[in-house]
C-alpha positions as CSV (number, residue, x, y, z in Angstrom):
1,M,-45.9,65.2,-97.6
2,N,-46.7,68.5,-99.2
3,I,-46.3,72.2,-98.0
4,P,-49.7,72.5,-96.3
5,N,-49.2,69.3,-94.4
6,L,-45.6,70.4,-93.4
7,L,-47.1,73.6,-92.1
8,T,-49.7,71.7,-90.1
9,S,-47.0,69.5,-88.7
10,L,-44.9,72.5,-87.8
11,R,-47.9,73.8,-85.8
12,I,-47.9,70.6,-83.7
13,L,-44.1,70.9,-83.2
14,L,-44.4,74.4,-82.0
15,I,-46.7,73.4,-79.1
16,P,-44.0,72.0,-76.8
17,V,-41.8,75.0,-77.9
18,L,-44.5,77.4,-76.7
19,V,-44.8,75.6,-73.3
20,V,-41.1,75.5,-72.7
21,I,-40.5,79.2,-73.7
22,Y,-43.5,80.4,-71.6
23,Y,-41.9,78.8,-68.5
24,L,-38.3,79.8,-69.2
25,P,-36.9,82.3,-66.6
26,L,-36.3,84.9,-69.4
27,E,-37.1,88.5,-69.4
28,G,-38.7,88.4,-72.8
29,R,-40.5,85.1,-72.5
30,F,-43.9,86.6,-72.8
31,Y,-43.0,88.2,-76.1
32,L,-41.3,85.0,-77.4
33,S,-44.3,83.0,-76.4
34,A,-46.7,85.3,-78.3
35,G,-44.3,85.2,-81.3
36,V,-44.3,81.4,-81.4
37,F,-48.1,81.5,-81.1
38,A,-48.4,84.0,-83.8
39,I,-46.3,81.7,-86.1
40,A,-48.5,78.9,-85.4
41,A,-51.6,80.8,-86.0
42,I,-50.3,82.1,-89.3
43,T,-49.7,78.5,-90.3
44,D,-53.3,77.7,-89.5
45,W,-54.4,80.2,-92.2
46,L,-51.6,79.5,-94.5
47,D,-51.8,75.8,-94.7
48,G,-55.5,75.9,-95.7
49,F,-54.9,78.7,-98.2
50,L,-52.0,76.7,-99.9
51,A,-53.9,73.6,-99.9
52,R,-56.7,75.2,-101.9
53,K,-54.6,77.4,-104.1
54,L,-52.1,74.5,-105.0
55,N,-54.8,71.9,-105.1
56,Q,-52.9,69.9,-102.5
57,A,-55.8,69.1,-100.1
58,T,-55.3,65.6,-98.6
59,P,-57.1,63.3,-96.2
60,F,-54.1,63.8,-93.8
61,G,-54.6,67.5,-93.9
62,A,-58.3,67.4,-93.6
63,F,-57.9,65.3,-90.4
64,F,-54.7,66.8,-88.9
65,D,-55.4,70.5,-89.5
66,P,-58.3,70.9,-87.1
67,V,-56.6,68.6,-84.6
68,A,-53.5,70.8,-84.7
69,D,-55.7,73.9,-84.3
70,K,-57.6,72.6,-81.3
71,V,-54.4,71.3,-79.6
72,M,-52.6,74.5,-80.1
73,V,-55.5,76.7,-78.7
74,S,-56.2,74.3,-75.8
75,V,-52.6,74.1,-74.6
76,A,-52.3,78.0,-74.9
77,L,-55.5,78.4,-72.9
78,V,-54.1,75.9,-70.2
79,L,-51.0,78.0,-69.8
80,L,-53.1,81.1,-69.6
81,V,-55.5,79.8,-67.0
82,A,-52.6,78.7,-64.8
83,A,-50.9,82.1,-65.1
84,Y,-53.8,84.4,-64.9
85,D,-55.6,82.4,-62.1
86,N,-59.0,84.1,-62.3
87,I,-62.6,83.1,-62.9
88,L,-63.1,85.1,-66.1
89,M,-60.2,83.5,-67.8
90,T,-61.1,80.1,-66.5
91,L,-64.8,80.4,-67.6
92,A,-63.9,81.8,-71.1
93,S,-61.3,79.1,-71.6
94,A,-63.7,76.3,-70.4
95,V,-66.4,77.5,-72.8
96,I,-63.9,77.6,-75.8
97,V,-62.4,74.1,-75.1
98,G,-65.8,72.7,-74.2
99,R,-67.4,73.9,-77.5
100,E,-64.5,72.4,-79.5
101,I,-65.2,69.0,-77.9
102,V,-68.9,69.2,-78.6
103,I,-68.6,70.4,-82.1
104,S,-65.9,67.9,-82.9
105,A,-68.1,65.1,-81.6
106,L,-71.1,66.5,-83.6
107,R,-69.1,66.7,-86.9
108,E,-67.8,63.2,-86.5
109,W,-71.3,61.8,-85.7
110,M,-72.8,63.8,-88.7
111,A,-70.1,62.6,-91.0
112,E,-70.9,59.0,-90.0
113,M,-74.5,59.6,-91.1
114,G,-73.3,61.4,-94.4
115,K,-74.5,64.8,-93.2
116,R,-71.1,66.4,-92.6
117,A,-71.9,69.4,-94.8
118,S,-74.7,70.4,-92.4
119,V,-72.1,71.3,-89.8
120,A,-69.4,72.8,-92.1
121,V,-67.4,75.6,-90.7
122,S,-69.4,78.8,-90.7
123,F,-68.6,82.5,-91.1
124,I,-69.2,83.2,-87.4
125,G,-66.8,80.2,-86.6
126,K,-64.1,81.9,-88.6
127,I,-64.7,85.2,-86.8
128,K,-64.6,83.2,-83.5
129,T,-61.3,81.7,-84.3
130,T,-59.8,85.1,-85.4
131,M,-60.9,86.6,-82.0
132,Q,-59.5,83.7,-80.1
133,M,-56.2,83.9,-81.8
134,I,-56.0,87.7,-81.3
135,A,-56.9,87.3,-77.6
136,I,-54.4,84.4,-77.0
137,F,-51.7,86.3,-78.7
138,I,-52.3,89.4,-76.5
139,L,-52.6,87.3,-73.3
140,L,-49.4,85.3,-74.0
141,G,-47.5,88.5,-74.9
142,N,-48.3,90.3,-71.6
143,Q,-47.9,89.6,-67.9
144,P,-51.3,89.3,-66.0
145,A,-52.8,92.4,-64.4
146,T,-51.4,94.8,-67.0
147,M,-53.6,97.0,-69.3
148,W,-52.9,94.8,-72.3
149,A,-53.7,91.7,-70.3
150,N,-57.0,93.3,-69.4
151,I,-57.7,93.9,-73.1
152,G,-56.8,90.5,-74.0
153,E,-59.2,89.1,-71.4
154,G,-62.0,91.2,-72.8
155,V,-61.2,89.9,-76.3
156,L,-61.2,86.4,-75.0
157,V,-64.6,86.9,-73.4
158,V,-65.9,88.2,-76.7
159,A,-64.4,85.0,-78.3
160,A,-66.2,82.9,-75.9
161,L,-69.5,84.5,-76.6
162,L,-68.9,84.0,-80.3
163,T,-68.0,80.4,-79.4
164,L,-71.4,80.0,-77.8
165,W,-73.2,81.5,-80.7
166,S,-71.3,79.4,-83.3
167,M,-72.1,76.3,-81.2
168,Y,-75.8,77.3,-81.3
169,I,-75.7,77.6,-85.1
170,Y,-74.1,74.1,-85.5
171,L,-76.6,72.5,-83.0
172,K,-79.4,74.2,-84.7
173,A,-78.3,72.8,-88.1
174,A,-77.9,69.4,-86.6
175,W,-81.1,69.4,-84.5
176,P,-83.3,67.6,-87.1
177,E,-80.9,64.7,-86.9
178,L,-80.4,64.9,-83.2
179,K,-84.1,64.7,-82.4
180,S,-84.8,62.1,-85.0
181,Q,-86.7,59.0,-83.7
182,T,-85.3,56.9,-86.6
183,P,-82.3,54.9,-85.5
184,N,-79.2,55.7,-87.6
185,K,-76.5,53.3,-88.8
186,V,-73.4,54.1,-86.9
């Protein structure tokens, strides 16, 4: 276990903490929830940075880091869909979670064929992730139907649109393999 892997593990451990805090009958629960999410989001960036900087990339980290990210974002979006209870939040969240499932499956399939590099993380994917994190932070930190919550919803919609764009880029890159008539070894 190294520092990047410990940070990834911390992110997973913060998920139930986020859920419990979000539902506690405390005055500052929204701010605390946003703070927990911010810590988790920072570890998302920091673990990758440290793994590269300290040359501590491991197979465990390569597997667990994207899992931790997807679970963290998905759980936060479930909390928000339940709290905000509106079609815009639900559609944006469904697009984001659905895209993660599609791209995870695509990456796994491409990796089995030895073509994982064709669907490596793109620049637009990094922007999408940043927008998601900002939106979720804003939304967790504010009660529904406030000015900041409305801003957060707008940022989440932008993130969902970027999500669709990045999914298109990945599918376009994988399209030659997807439409291939030649059976692949799986």
